[in-house]
N, C-alpha and C positions, 0 to 999 in steps of 0.2 A: 246510775245503774238502770238496767231494763226493769220496768215496774211489772208487778204481777198482772195488773190490768191490761198493759200492752201485750204481754205474753199471751194472755187469754184471747185477746182480739186477734192476734197474729195466728194462733193455732185454730181459731174458729174459721179463719179464711183459708188456711192451708191444709190440704189433705196429704198426709204422709205418703200414701200410695201414689198419688199423682206426682209428687216431688221425686220419689225414688225411681218411679218408672221412667222418668226422663233421663236417668242414668243407667238403669238396669232393666232389661226386658223381664216382666213379671207375668206369671200365670196363676190363675186361681187354683187353690188346693184346699178344699174344705172351707173353713171360715177365714183362711189366711191367703196371702199371695206369696209365691216362691219364685226364686230365680238364682242365677249363678252369682256368688258373692263377688263384689267389686274389690274386696280388701285382701283376698288371697286367691291362689290358683286352685280351681276345682273343675271337674268334668261333669259331676252330677249336682243338681241344685241342693244347697243346704242353707240358703239365705231366705229367711222368712220375714214377711211384713205383716204385723198384727194390726190391721186398720182399726179394729174395735178398741184396742188399748193404746194405740198411738205410738207403738215402738217397733223396732226391727231387731232381729237377732240372727246371727249366723251360727249354726250348730257345728260348723267346721272349725272356724278360727276364733269364735267367741265374741266377735264384734257385735255391738248392740247399743241401743239408745233410742232417743226420740228423733224427730225430724231435724232439730237443731244440731244434735250430735252427728247425724248423718252428714249434714252439710259441712260441719267442722272437719270431719274425716275425709270426705271425698274431695273437698276444695282446699284442704289444708289451711283452714281459717281458724281464728280464735272465736270465742263465744259471741262477742259483740258484732264482729264482721259477718258471722253466719246469720245472726238475727237481721242484720241490715240487708243481706242478700235475699233472705226470705221475704222481708218486708217489701223490698222492691218488686219481687215476684207477685206479692199479694196486692200491690198498689196502695200501700199505706206508709205514712211518714213515721220514721223512728224519732222518739223524743230527743231533743237537742242534747240533753244531759246523759245520753246513753253511754257515752265513753268517758264519764266523769270518774270512773274508778282509777286508782293509781296506775295500774298497768295499761289501761286504755289510753290515758293521757300520755304516758311515756311512749307508747307505740305511735300515736299520732305525731308526737314531736320528732320521733326518729324518722318517720316518713318525710316530714317537712324538712328536717336537717339533710336527709339524703337528696331530696329534690333540689335544695339550695346548693348542696355540694356539687351535684351534677351540672348545674348552671355555671357554677364557679369554674369547674374544670374545663367546661366547653369554652368559656370566655378566655381562659388562660391559654388554650390551644392556639387561639388566633392572636395572642399578644406576643410582643417581642420575646418574652421569656419562654414562650411555648414553641418557638420556631423549630427547635430540634425535634419535638414531638410531631409537629405537622409535616415536616420533611420526611420523617420516618414513615408515617402513614401513607403519604403520597408515593414514596419509594416502594411501598408494598402494593402499590397499584390501586389504592382506594380513591374514588372520585369524591368531589365535594358533596354530592348528593348522598352518597353512602355514609360519609362521616357525619353529616347532619342527621340522617335517618336513624343511625344507631346512637346518636348523642355522644360521640367519642370526645375525649378531653385530654387534659394534661395536668399533672400535679406538680407544682413548682418545686425547685430545689430547697427553697426556704421552708424549714420544718415547722414554721408557725403560721404560714400563709393562710391555710384553710381554717385553723383554729381561731385566728384573729378575725377572719371574715365572718365566721359563724357567730362568734361572740358579739360582733358588731350588729348582727341581725337579731340578737336577743336570745340565742341559744346558750344554755348553761353548760358548764364544764361537764357535769354528769351526763347530760343529754348527748353531748358530742362523743364522750367516751363510750356510753351505752350503745351508740350507733356504730361503734368500732371505727369511727373516722379519726380518732386520736388515741394515742397511748399515753400512759402516765409514767414519768421518770421517777427515779428513786427519791428525789427531793420534792415530789408532788406536783411538778409542772406537767401540763398536757402539751403534746406535740403531735404534728400530723403523722398519721399512720402511713400515708402514701407520699412519696417524694421522688421527683424526677422520673415519673413513669407516664406512659400513655394509659389513659383510663377508659375502662369499658363499664358503663352503667349496667346493672342487672335489674330488669324490670319484671314485675309479676303480672299475672293475668288481668289485674284491674288497673294497670298503668302506674302503679306505685314503684318508685325507685327503692329497692330493698337492700342493695349491696353494690359493691364495685370489685372489678378485677383490674390490677395494674401491671403493665409489662415494662420491665426495665429495658433501656436501649443500649446497654453495655453488657459486659460479660459478668457483672456482679450477680451473685446468687442471693435469693431465688429469682429466676427469670420472671415468674408470675407471682404476684402477691394478691391474695383474695381476702375479702371481708370474712372475719370469723363469724360464727353463729351469734345472732343477736335476737332480741325479742320479736323482730319482724322477719328474720332470715334464717333458714336452715339449708345449708349447701346440699344436703342429701335429698332434699324434697323440692328442688327447683331445677329448671333447665334453662340455659341461656338461649334467648330469642324465641322462646315458645310463644310469646304473645304475638309475634309476627307469623311464625311457622304454622300455627293452628289454622290460620285463615287460608293457607295455601296447601294444607296437608293432602286433601283429596284422598284420604285412605292410606297415605304413606309419609313417613318421616325419615330423614337421613340423619343418622347419629354420628357426629364427629367428635374429636377430642378437644379442640381449642376455639377460643373466641375468633381468631383470625380465619380459621377454616370456615366457621359459620358465615362470617361477614363476606369472605371471598365467594362462597357459594351463592349467597343471597344476591350479591352484586352481579353474578353470572346468570341469574335467573332461577336458581334452585332455592326458592324461598321457603322450602319445607325442611331446612336443615336446623338442627339444634345441637347443643353440646352440654356435657356434664360440667360441673363447676369445680374443677380442680380435684375431683375424686373419681374413683372407678364407679361405673354404673351401679346404682343401688336399687333395691326392690321398690322403694317409693317412687323413684324416677321412672322405673319400668311401668309401674301402674299408671303414671301420668301419661306416658307415651301411648299405652294401650287405650286410654280414654279418647285420644285424638286421632288414632290411626289403627289400621288393621295389619299393616306391614311396616317393618322397619329395616332400613338398609344400614348396616354397620360399616363405617368407613374410617377405621382407625389407622394410625401409622403402621407401616409394614415392618418396623423393627421388632425385636424380641418382646419388648414391653407392650407394644401395640398388639402383637399376636396373642399374648397372654390376656390382655384386656378384652380382646375380641372373643376368645374362648369363654371367658367369664360372663360377658354380656349375653352370649348365646345361651348359656346355662340359666340365666335369669329370665330372658325374654321368651324362649321357646316353651317352657312349661306353662306360661300364661296363655298359650293358645294363639300366639301371634305368628304370622309368617315372617321369617327372618332371612334376609339376604346378606351377603358379605361382598363388599366392593374393595378389592385390593388395588391401590394405586401403584403403577409400575415404578421400578427403580428406587423403591424405598421413599418416595416423596409423599408429603401430606397433600391434601386437596388444594391448599393455598399455593404451595410450591408448584404443583402440577399445573394449575390454572395459569400461573404467571409464566411458566416455562414455555407455554404454547401461545402466549399472547392472545390475539383475537380468536384463534382456533381453540383456546382453552375450554370454552363452554361446550362446543360441539364434541370435542374429544372426551370430556368428562361424561357427557350424555351417553356416548357410546359405551363407556365403562359401566355406567349405571344400567343400561339395557342388557349388558352381557353378564352382569353380576349373578353369581350362582347362589343357591340357597345354602343355609347354614350347614346342612348335612353334607353336602358336597365339599364345603370348605373344610369341615372337620375330617372327612374321609381323606381328602387330599393331604392334609397336614399329617395324618396318621401314616399314610402310605409313604410319605417322604422319609420316614424314619427307618424304613426297611428296604433291603435289597431282595425283591421277590424272585430273583433268579436263583437264590440260594434256598433250597427246600426248607431248612429249619426256620429261616426268616419269613418265608411265605406262610408257613403254618402259624407262626406267631402273629403275623399281620392279620390273617384271616380270623384267628381267635379273637383279637381285639376288635376287628371290623364287625364281627358278629354281635359284639356288645353294643356298638353304635346302632346297628340295624335293629336290634331288639327294642330300641327306644322309639322307633317309628310306629305310630298307631295305625296309620293307613295301610292295610294289607296290600293294596295295589302298588303303592309307593315302595313298600318293602320288597315286593316281588320284582319290580323293575330294577332295583339296585342289586338284588341277589343275582338276577340274570346277567347284569352287566359285569359283576365280579366273576361270575362263572366263565363268561367269554374271555375276559381280559387275562385271567390267571389259569385258564384251562383246568378248572376244577369242577367236579360234578355239582350241579345245582342243588341236588337233594342233600349232599354232604354239607354244603353251606347252610341250607335251611335247617338241618338238624342242629347245627351249632347255634343258630339264631334262636330256635325254639328252646334249646337248653338254657340260653341266657334269659329268655323271656320268663321261663319257669322260676329261675333263680331270682329275677327281679320281682316277680309276683310274690314269692315267699318273703322277700325282704320287706315289701310293702305291707303284707299282712302282719308281720312282726311289728312294724312301726305303728300300724293301726291298733294292735293289741296293747302295745306299750303306752300309746297315747290314751287309750280307753282306761287302762289301769291307773295312769297318772291322774286322769280326770276324776276317777272315783276316789282315789286316795288323797286328793287335794294337792298332789305334787306340782301339777301344772297351773295351780292358782297363783299367778304372779302378783295379784293385788293383795291377797290375804295369805301371806306366807306362814302364818301361825296355824292355818287350817289343818295342815298335814298332821300335826301332833295333837290336835284337838278336834278331830273329825266330827264326833257326835255332837259336841257343844256347838261347833260352828254351823252344823246343819240346823240345829234348833234355832240359832240366832238368825240364820237366813230365812227360816220359816216365819219367824215373828216379823221380820222386816217386810217380807212379801205380803203377809196378811195386813199389815198397816197400809201398804200401798193399794192393795186390792179392795179393801172395805173401809170407808171413812168411820163407820160406827165402831168397828173392831179397833181401828187405829186409836180412837179416843180411849177405849177401854185399856188397851195395852200401854198407851202413854201415861195413863193415870195409875197403873198398878205395877209397871216394870221400871226398875231403876237401871241406869247404864252400868253400875258397878258390878252387876252379876254377869255381864258379857265377858267371855273369856278371851276373845280375840280383839285386839285393839282396832283393827280396820272396821269390823262390824259394829263395834262400840261407837266409833266416830260417826258412822252412817246412821245408827239408831239415835244418837244424840241430836243430829240435825233434823231427823224426821220428828222426833219428840218435841223439839223446839217449835217446829212449824205447826204441829197439832195443838200444842199448848197456846200458840198465838192465834189459833182459829184459822190457819191456812190449810189448804189441801195438800195431799201428797200423791196425786195421781201419777201414773207412769209417764205421761207426756208433759209433766210439769216439774222436772228435776234438773234440767240442764244448767240453770243459773246457780245451782247450789252445790253441784258436785263436779269433779273433774271428769273428762271423758273416760278415763280408766275406771273410776268409781261407778259411773253410769253403766258401763259395760258389765261390771260386777253385779250391779243391782238387777239389770235385765236378765243375767244368768240365773239369779235367784228366782225371779218371777217365772222363768221358763221351767226351772227345776221343781218349784213348789207350786203346784196348781191350787186353785181355790179349795178350801176345806169345807166339807159338808156341815160340820158343826165348829165354826171358827173359834167360838168362845171357849169350848172345852179343849180344843186343840191348843189355843193360846196358853191356857193354864198348864197343860201338860208340858209344852215346850219351855215354859217359864220354870217349871219345877226341875226340868233337866238342868237348866242353867244354874238354878239355886244350889242343887246338889253338887254340880261340877265346881262351882265357885267356892263352896265351903269344904270341898274334899281336900284332904292333906296330900300334897304331892311330895316326892322325895326332897325337893328343894325346901318346901315349907317344913318338912318333918325335922330338919336340923335345928329349926328355931322354935318348934311347937313344944308346949308343956305336956306332961303325961296325961292330964285330964282330957286335953284336946285330942290326943292320939287315941285314947280309949273310946272316946265318943265316936270318932271316925270308924273304928273297928266295929262298934256296935251297929252303926248305920249300914256298914258293908254287909254284915251278917243278915240284917233285916231285909236288905235289898235282894239277897240271894234266896231268902226263905219265902218272901211274899212279893210276887210281881206287882209292880205299881204302874202308874200312868206311863212312865217313860218306857217300860218294857212293852206296853201295848202299842206304842208308836213305832 
């Protein structure tokens, strides 16, 4: 495990503001630094870095934590790997036993198993058994250089070939299954997940082989088989070939659907191409794309499924503030087919398509217009009504005016009439946004939106008192000792806050600190976000000792109060005592009322 001493040395050398500012432009605002949140889409800054306390918090989406948590979220790393990355930045060595935890060891073994599997598949491609796979790749126009560059391989027909090989290298059955390189039969035997397929290793930004895609060379379904999620791989948070594309992005990435599309484009000189991994584009993947580019060109298949996927991708990428273009390959071909169909001219012809690709608005407007016959008055009105909805989404008034003028000329409709429709849609959109903001604010106040502590909604007052006690323990070491010595976990009403309090109390009892920037190794990222929300919501108390007693009393009263559930089992004396307390609380305001 990462020791406390090492963590202290690391954080002494790392400034959270310096680290975060390398990902997010920050400006000074009072005692803090603010910027646009990298974890959700926003137009005005709600992301704050509290350098003094060593944590960050987004008032929009609720993301928060210390510098290690930030690296975990922004780089999609686990705790140990985030520490290693920061240590490398700080120029210090991570202790050798840092990955000695059970999960850390398993992840390292999965990385090693995947690397060995990739080598095995690549060797098999050039063996007599792999001739069919090698012939297939060559038939698809791939050169030896490209095959080696992407580490392509072949999984043998023998369903025990890889399992036997990995076990001969010292990997256990559990490690091979956990890596999703093998399945387990009903009788308990493990067998290769991939068989008789061309193999595509999936590599992360640090050069680790994290997963595989396998393409069958016959008509058997599924055509592509991908690694399922494992401790080192999540298909919705990775992109194929990003480790190569990021070096050639130059502000633009080309987003395609499949492995072969990516490889064909890279071979043709378009080395900024990436693909999703057997899924539609996700929010997490879009955030990764935004990190490495300002503009994305969507180049999906021209069939109905591809068009739907394009519309969906636009809806995810555009709100993030990215420039989005759409490249439609003629005759329903995908980029790989298009390139091969033109032979040596494939690259130059694709570049022409790329240069002529229109923006996402033009693509959506074109798709909308194709649904109507604007020669018919009724359909012209219907088209313009829906077109006004699209136009109302454009934030740039100049851009909006250009397209309104164009529609006015094309359809011979008064420009002012179209503008009125657009403004009407804009007002409707504004009202909807205000309602959503009000609903979100209500849910925040009522505890409905607290996904970490779902008991908060029905125990709002007690949960607030619990959060205040937890915040005071983190803010003030002396108060923490007092609270840990006088408050017992059993009076906490919500189980989530009870678990957090128990951990803090244990650390205080052991003489350890509970500073805001020293919690990453003890809580999950979700729990850290919850704790940071507490710290932001509950500022330092002027008289923390008196406040601690008052909040404690609230919890004592709440924990002893007879609920309808308890009443069914309570005796008469207990019920009468509770009624007496209730009358006393109404008659004489006590500490909890003053809070």
